[in-house]
C-alpha positions in Angstrom: 7.8 -22.4 -2.8 8.2 -20.9 0.7 5.1 -18.7 0.3 3.0 -21.6 -0.9 4.3 -23.8 1.9 3.4 -21.2 4.5 -0.1 -20.8 3.2 -0.5 -24.6 3.1 0.3 -24.7 6.8 -1.8 -21.7 7.8 -4.9 -23.7 8.8 -7.2 -20.8 7.7 -10.8 -21.1 6.5 -10.5 -18.2 4.1 -7.2 -17.1 2.4 -6.9 -13.9 0.4 -3.8 -13.4 -1.8 -2.8 -10.6 -4.1 -0.3 -10.6 -6.9 -0.7 -14.3 -7.2 0.6 -15.3 -10.6 1.4 -17.9 -13.2 5.1 -18.1 -14.3 6.1 -15.2 -16.5 8.9 -12.7 -17.0 7.4 -10.4 -14.3 8.0 -12.9 -11.5 11.2 -14.6 -12.7 9.2 -17.5 -14.1 7.9 -18.7 -10.8 4.5 -20.4 -11.0 3.3 -19.2 -7.6 -0.4 -19.8 -8.5 0.3 -23.4 -9.4 2.3 -24.0 -6.2 -0.3 -22.3 -4.1 -3.1 -24.3 -5.7 -1.3 -27.5 -4.9 -0.5 -26.5 -1.3 -4.2 -25.7 -0.8 -5.6 -28.7 -2.8 -8.4 -29.2 -0.4 -9.8 -25.7 -0.8 -12.3 -24.2 -3.3 -10.5 -21.5 -5.2 -11.2 -18.5 -7.4 -8.9 -16.2 -9.4 -9.2 -12.8 -11.0 -6.3 -11.7 -13.2 -6.4 -7.9 -13.0 -3.0 -7.7 -14.9 -2.8 -9.9 -17.9 -1.8 -10.3 -21.5 -4.1 -11.0 -24.4 -3.6 -13.4 -27.2 -0.1 -14.4 -26.2 0.6 -18.1 -25.6 2.9 -19.5 -22.8 5.7 -18.7 -22.0 4.9 -15.1 -23.0 1.6 -15.0 -21.3 1.2 -12.9 -18.1 -1.6 -13.7 -15.6 -1.3 -11.8 -12.3 -4.1 -11.1 -9.9 -6.0 -12.1 -6.8 -6.7 -15.6 -5.6 -9.2 -16.5 -2.9 -9.3 -19.9 -1.2 -12.2 -21.1 0.8 -12.1 -24.3 2.9 -15.8 -24.8 2.7 -19.1 -23.0 2.1 -18.3 -21.2 -1.1 -21.5 -20.3 -2.9 -20.6 -17.9 -5.7 -18.3 -15.1 -6.6 -18.3 -11.9 -8.7 -16.0 -9.1 -9.7 -16.7 -5.7 -8.1 -15.4 -3.1 -10.6 -13.1 -0.3 -9.4 -12.5 3.0 -11.1 -9.3 3.7 -13.1 -7.8 6.8 -14.6 -7.7 5.1 -18.0 -5.8 2.0 -19.1 -2.1 3.0 -19.4 -1.5 -0.2 -21.4 -2.6 -0.8 -24.9 -2.9 -3.9 -27.0 -1.4 -7.0 -25.6 -1.3 -6.0 -21.9 -4.4 -5.1 -20.0 -4.9 -3.8 -16.5 -8.5 -4.1 -15.2 -9.1 -3.0 -11.6 -11.6 -5.0 -9.8 -12.1 -6.8 -6.4 -12.9 -10.5 -6.1 -16.0 -10.9 -3.9 -16.7 -14.4 -2.6 -20.0 -15.4 -0.9 -19.6 -18.0 1.7 -22.2 -19.7 3.9 -20.9 -19.6 7.5 -21.9 -19.1 11.1 -24.6 -16.4 11.2 -25.6 -16.7 7.5 -23.9 -15.3 4.4 -20.5 -13.7 4.5 -18.9 -11.7 1.7 -15.1 -11.7 1.5 -13.8 -9.0 -0.8 -10.2 -9.6 -2.0 -8.8 -6.2 -3.1 -5.6 -4.7 -4.4 -5.8 -1.0 -5.2 -3.6 1.3 -7.3 -0.2 2.1 -5.8 1.4 5.2 -7.3 -1.5 7.4 -8.3 -1.0 11.2 -7.7 -1.9 12.1 -4.1 -3.5 8.7 -3.5 -6.7 10.0 -5.2 -7.4 7.0 -7.4 -6.9 4.4 -4.7 -9.2 6.3 -2.3 -11.9 6.4 -5.0 -11.4 2.7 -5.6 -11.9 1.9 -1.9 -14.9 4.3 -1.7 -16.5 2.5 -4.6 -16.0 -0.9 -3.0 -17.4 0.4 0.3 -20.6 1.6 -1.5 -21.1 -1.9 -2.8 -20.2 -3.5 0.5 -22.7 -1.2 2.4 -25.4 -2.4 -0.1 -24.5 -6.0 0.6 -24.6 -5.4 4.4 -28.0 -3.8 4.0 -29.2 -7.2 2.6 -28.0 -8.9 5.8 -24.6 -10.0 4.6 -21.6 -9.8 6.9 -18.8 -8.2 4.9 -15.0 -8.6 5.3 -12.8 -6.5 2.9 -9.2 -7.6 3.0 -6.0 -7.3 1.1 -3.5 -4.7 -0.1 -5.2 -1.3 0.4 -2.0 0.6 -0.6 -3.1 3.1 2.1 -1.8 3.3 5.6 -4.4 1.6 7.8 -3.0 2.6 11.2 -0.5 5.2 12.3 3.0 3.6 12.5 6.4 4.9 13.6 8.8 2.1 12.8 12.5 3.3 12.7 13.9 3.8 9.3 16.5 5.8 7.3 14.6 5.9 4.0 14.7 9.3 2.3 11.5 11.3 1.7 11.8 10.8 -2.1 10.8 7.2 -1.7 7.8 7.9 0.5 5.5 10.0 -1.7 3.1 7.0 -2.2 2.2 6.9 1.5 -1.3 8.1 2.3 -3.7 7.4 5.1 -7.2 5.8 5.0 -10.4 6.4 6.9 -13.3 4.0 6.1 -16.0 6.4 7.4 -17.7 4.3 10.0 -16.6 0.7 9.3 -14.0 -0.8 11.4 -10.3 -1.1 10.3 -8.7 -4.4 11.5 -4.9 -4.2 11.3 -1.9 -4.9 13.5 -0.1 -1.7 14.1 2.8 -3.5 15.9 4.0 -5.6 12.9 4.8 -4.0 9.5 3.1 -5.5 6.5 5.1 -3.7 3.7 8.5 -2.3 3.1 10.0 0.1 0.6 12.2 -1.4 -2.2 14.8 1.3 -2.7 17.4 -1.2 -1.2 17.7 -4.8 -0.1 15.9 -5.1 3.2 17.7 -4.1 6.3 15.7 -3.8 9.6 15.7 -0.3 10.8 16.7 1.1 7.4 13.9 0.5 5.0 10.7 2.3 5.7 7.9 0.0 6.8 4.3 0.5 7.6 0.9 -1.3 7.6 -1.2 -1.2 4.4 -2.5 -4.8 4.5 -5.4 -5.7 6.7 -9.2 -5.7 6.7 -12.2 -3.4 6.9 -15.3 -5.1 8.4 -19.0 -4.3 8.5 -21.3 -4.1 11.5 -22.3 -7.6 12.5 -18.7 -8.8 12.3 -16.9 -9.2 15.6 -13.1 -9.2 15.7 -11.6 -12.0 17.8 -8.0 -11.2 17.0 -5.7 -9.8 14.4 -1.9 -10.2 14.0 0.7 -9.5 11.4 3.2 -12.3 10.9 6.8 -11.3 11.2 8.8 -13.2 8.5 11.6 -10.7 8.1 10.4 -9.9 4.5 12.4 -12.9 3.4 10.1 -13.9 0.5 8.2 -10.7 -0.4 8.0 -7.0 0.1 4.8 -7.7 2.0 4.1 -9.8 5.1 0.9 -11.7 5.9 -1.9 -10.7 8.3 -4.0 -13.2 10.1 -7.4 -12.4 11.7 -10.2 -14.3 13.4 -13.8 -13.1 13.0 -17.1 -14.3 14.3 -20.8 -13.4 13.7 -21.9 -10.5 15.8 -25.5 -9.6 16.7 -27.8 -7.2 15.0 -28.1 -8.9 11.5 -30.6 -11.4 10.2 -29.1 -14.7 9.1 -29.4 -14.0 5.4 -28.6 -16.9 3.1 -26.2 -16.6 0.1 -28.0 -16.6 -3.2 -26.5 -19.3 -5.5 
């Protein structure tokens, strides 16, 4: 309830959430998706379940994924597929990597907000880097059509260098890898951690923390501000990131195709 309440008070035009889910055994039977939908009742909303069960009825059903909320201007959405190293699940549980791309009419024309959540524990970070590279190819193509592109979410890659104090042992840090978007701009707050390790209950200065949540934006998108929100990791192992963007120069005002 606290997550949904915070989102309901956030006064944002676009909200990107990951690991938003209906009640199931994986989230201790908490209907976060339902609570978030009610808190954001005035928003248009879209959902992509990238981790879900097939055929099973409630309460056995699992539906976990990305939800995007738009206050106004939503035109259409589509799933941008991401590569995988094969589905480790078989039968009733399916994992299908894909980003939720939402086309919104706004200042300066059409904006594409890409809600993403990459793989977390792949060897050497190779899969998640390929996933982001694949999304960037699609984003570059959209930008070439005159769209302003904002990619946001959980990259599972360190977006900025951080040196927050911690006592976490190296055995819990093998998943940490860095990210370079090759020309597009990373928008993240290096002063506020967005994720913590889970080897113990959270204790400031003990758990390793860093920044893997944020945005990558195309040319034609100006950054007004970006700030992580310090909530003491009370409700999740992630913390939200807020940003303000405006239309920059150098792009035609392309319209979204409905």
